[in-house]
C-alpha positions as a Markdown table, in Angstrom:
| # | Residue | x | y | z |
|---|---|---|---|---|
| 1 | Met | 5.9 | 2.6 | 2.3 |
| 2 | Glu | 9.2 | 4.0 | 1.1 |
| 3 | Leu | 12.0 | 3.8 | 3.7 |
| 4 | Pro | 15.2 | 5.0 | 2.0 |
| 5 | Phe | 17.6 | 5.0 | 5.0 |
| 6 | Val | 16.2 | 1.8 | 6.5 |
| 7 | Asn | 16.5 | 0.1 | 3.1 |
| 8 | His | 20.0 | 1.4 | 2.7 |
| 9 | Val | 21.1 | -0.1 | 6.0 |
| 10 | Gly | 19.4 | -3.4 | 5.1 |
| 11 | Val | 16.7 | -3.5 | 7.8 |
| 12 | Arg | 13.5 | -5.3 | 6.7 |
| 13 | Val | 10.1 | -4.9 | 8.4 |
| 14 | Glu | 8.8 | -8.5 | 8.4 |
| 15 | Gln | 5.6 | -8.0 | 10.5 |
| 16 | Gln | 3.7 | -5.2 | 12.1 |
| 17 | Gly | 0.3 | -4.7 | 13.6 |
| 18 | Gly | -1.5 | -4.8 | 17.0 |
| 19 | Gly | 1.2 | -2.6 | 18.6 |
| 20 | Arg | 4.0 | -5.0 | 17.7 |
| 21 | Ser | 6.5 | -5.5 | 15.0 |
| 22 | Arg | 9.3 | -7.8 | 13.9 |
| 23 | Cys | 12.3 | -6.5 | 11.9 |
| 24 | Thr | 15.4 | -8.3 | 10.6 |
| 25 | Leu | 18.9 | -7.4 | 9.6 |
| 26 | Leu | 21.3 | -9.8 | 7.8 |
| 27 | Val | 24.8 | -8.8 | 8.9 |
| 28 | Glu | 27.0 | -7.7 | 6.0 |
| 29 | Ala | 30.5 | -6.3 | 5.7 |
| 30 | His | 29.4 | -2.7 | 5.7 |
| 31 | His | 27.8 | -3.1 | 9.2 |
| 32 | Phe | 31.1 | -3.7 | 11.0 |
| 33 | Asn | 33.1 | -1.1 | 13.0 |
| 34 | Ser | 36.9 | -0.9 | 13.1 |
| 35 | Ala | 36.9 | -3.5 | 15.9 |
| 36 | Gly | 35.3 | -6.1 | 13.6 |
| 37 | Ile | 31.9 | -6.2 | 15.4 |
| 38 | Val | 28.5 | -4.8 | 14.2 |
| 39 | His | 28.4 | -1.1 | 14.7 |
| 40 | Gly | 26.1 | 0.1 | 17.5 |
| 41 | Gly | 24.5 | 2.5 | 15.0 |
| 42 | Ala | 23.3 | -0.4 | 12.9 |
| 43 | Leu | 21.7 | -2.0 | 16.0 |
| 44 | Phe | 20.2 | 1.3 | 17.1 |
| 45 | Thr | 18.7 | 1.7 | 13.6 |
| 46 | Leu | 17.2 | -1.8 | 13.8 |
| 47 | Ala | 15.6 | -1.0 | 17.3 |
| 48 | Asp | 14.4 | 2.5 | 16.2 |
| 49 | Thr | 12.8 | 1.0 | 13.1 |
| 50 | Ala | 11.1 | -1.8 | 15.0 |
| 51 | Met | 9.6 | 0.6 | 17.5 |
| 52 | Gly | 8.4 | 2.9 | 14.8 |
| 53 | Ala | 7.0 | -0.1 | 12.9 |
| 54 | Ala | 5.0 | -1.1 | 16.0 |
| 55 | Leu | 3.6 | 2.4 | 16.4 |
| 56 | Tyr | 2.9 | 3.3 | 12.8 |
| 57 | Pro | -0.2 | 1.1 | 12.2 |
| 58 | Thr | -1.9 | 2.6 | 15.3 |
| 59 | Leu | -1.8 | 6.1 | 13.8 |
| 60 | Ala | -5.1 | 7.7 | 12.7 |
| 61 | Pro | -5.4 | 9.1 | 9.2 |
| 62 | Gly | -3.4 | 12.4 | 9.1 |
| 63 | Glu | -1.2 | 11.5 | 12.0 |
| 64 | Gly | 2.6 | 11.1 | 12.0 |
| 65 | Cys | 5.2 | 10.0 | 14.5 |
| 66 | Ala | 8.8 | 10.8 | 15.2 |
| 67 | Thr | 11.4 | 9.6 | 17.7 |
| 68 | Ile | 11.8 | 11.8 | 20.7 |
| 69 | Glu | 14.5 | 9.8 | 22.5 |
| 70 | Ile | 15.9 | 6.2 | 22.7 |
| 71 | Lys | 18.0 | 4.5 | 25.3 |
| 72 | Ile | 19.8 | 1.3 | 24.2 |
| 73 | Gly | 21.8 | -1.2 | 26.1 |
| 74 | Tyr | 24.3 | -3.4 | 24.2 |
| 75 | Phe | 24.8 | -6.8 | 25.9 |
| 76 | Lys | 26.8 | -9.0 | 23.5 |
| 77 | Pro | 29.0 | -8.2 | 20.5 |
| 78 | Val | 27.6 | -9.3 | 17.1 |
| 79 | Val | 30.0 | -10.6 | 14.5 |
| 80 | Ala | 27.9 | -12.5 | 12.0 |
| 81 | Gly | 24.4 | -13.8 | 11.1 |
| 82 | Ala | 20.9 | -12.6 | 11.1 |
| 83 | Leu | 19.4 | -10.3 | 13.8 |
| 84 | Val | 15.8 | -10.3 | 14.8 |
| 85 | Cys | 14.3 | -7.3 | 16.6 |
| 86 | Thr | 10.8 | -7.2 | 18.1 |
| 87 | Gly | 9.2 | -3.9 | 18.9 |
| 88 | Glu | 6.2 | -3.4 | 21.2 |
| 89 | Ile | 4.1 | -0.4 | 22.4 |
| 90 | Val | 4.3 | -0.2 | 26.2 |
| 91 | Asn | 2.0 | 2.8 | 26.6 |
| 92 | Arg | 0.3 | 5.1 | 24.1 |
| 93 | Ser | -1.5 | 8.4 | 24.8 |
| 94 | Arg | -2.8 | 10.9 | 22.2 |
| 95 | Thr | 0.6 | 12.7 | 21.8 |
| 96 | Val | 3.3 | 10.4 | 23.1 |
| 97 | Ala | 4.0 | 6.6 | 22.9 |
| 98 | Ser | 6.5 | 4.6 | 24.9 |
| 99 | Leu | 8.0 | 1.5 | 23.2 |
| 100 | Glu | 10.5 | -1.3 | 23.8 |
| 101 | Ala | 12.6 | -3.3 | 21.4 |
| 102 | Cys | 14.7 | -6.4 | 21.9 |
| 103 | Ile | 17.4 | -7.6 | 19.4 |
| 104 | His | 18.3 | -11.2 | 19.3 |
| 105 | Ala | 21.1 | -13.1 | 17.4 |
| 106 | Gly | 19.6 | -16.6 | 17.4 |
| 107 | Glu | 18.4 | -17.2 | 21.0 |
| 108 | Val | 20.9 | -14.6 | 22.5 |
| 109 | Leu | 19.6 | -11.2 | 23.5 |
| 110 | Val | 22.3 | -8.8 | 22.2 |
| 111 | Ala | 20.6 | -5.4 | 22.9 |
| 112 | Lys | 17.5 | -3.9 | 24.4 |
| 113 | Ala | 16.1 | -0.4 | 23.8 |
| 114 | Ser | 13.3 | 1.8 | 25.2 |
| 115 | Gly | 12.0 | 4.8 | 23.3 |
| 116 | Thr | 9.6 | 7.7 | 23.4 |
| 117 | Phe | 7.9 | 8.8 | 20.2 |
| 118 | Ala | 5.8 | 11.9 | 19.5 |
| 119 | Val | 2.4 | 11.4 | 17.8 |
| 120 | Phe | 1.3 | 14.5 | 15.9 |
| 121 | Gln | -1.1 | 15.8 | 13.2 |
| 122 | Arg | 0.7 | 16.1 | 9.9 |
| 123 | Lys | 0.4 | 19.5 | 8.4 |
| 124 | Ser | -1.4 | 19.8 | 5.1 |
| 125 | Glu | 0.7 | 20.7 | 2.1 |
| 126 | Pro | 0.1 | 24.3 | 1.0 |
| 127 | Ala | -1.9 | 24.7 | -2.1 |
| 128 | Thr | 0.1 | 25.9 | -5.1 |
């Protein structure tokens, strides 16, 4: 699957299936904010991607999903290294899914997110 923004940021989907996912991000110079720590938006993108990657394989043919809202808590600053984010479905109905994501730098939990995603029927492309 083509993921232009996710690829641009550097997030990699390593595993997905069974309502779970594992994504990684190798910290690079362009991920830092002006204070010299990884920008919260990079961590948010990692968490959002991991939650979407956990949900996506559960979709039926013709279904799509989109983020409704995400709440994220940042616990520790990140200044280098590789980040690992695990995503997991907490609850799934026909039209809404609740998920969680945990971001670790080594053994240290640096952020945790919870999100709500819409599940919907994709509209067919109009015939031309």
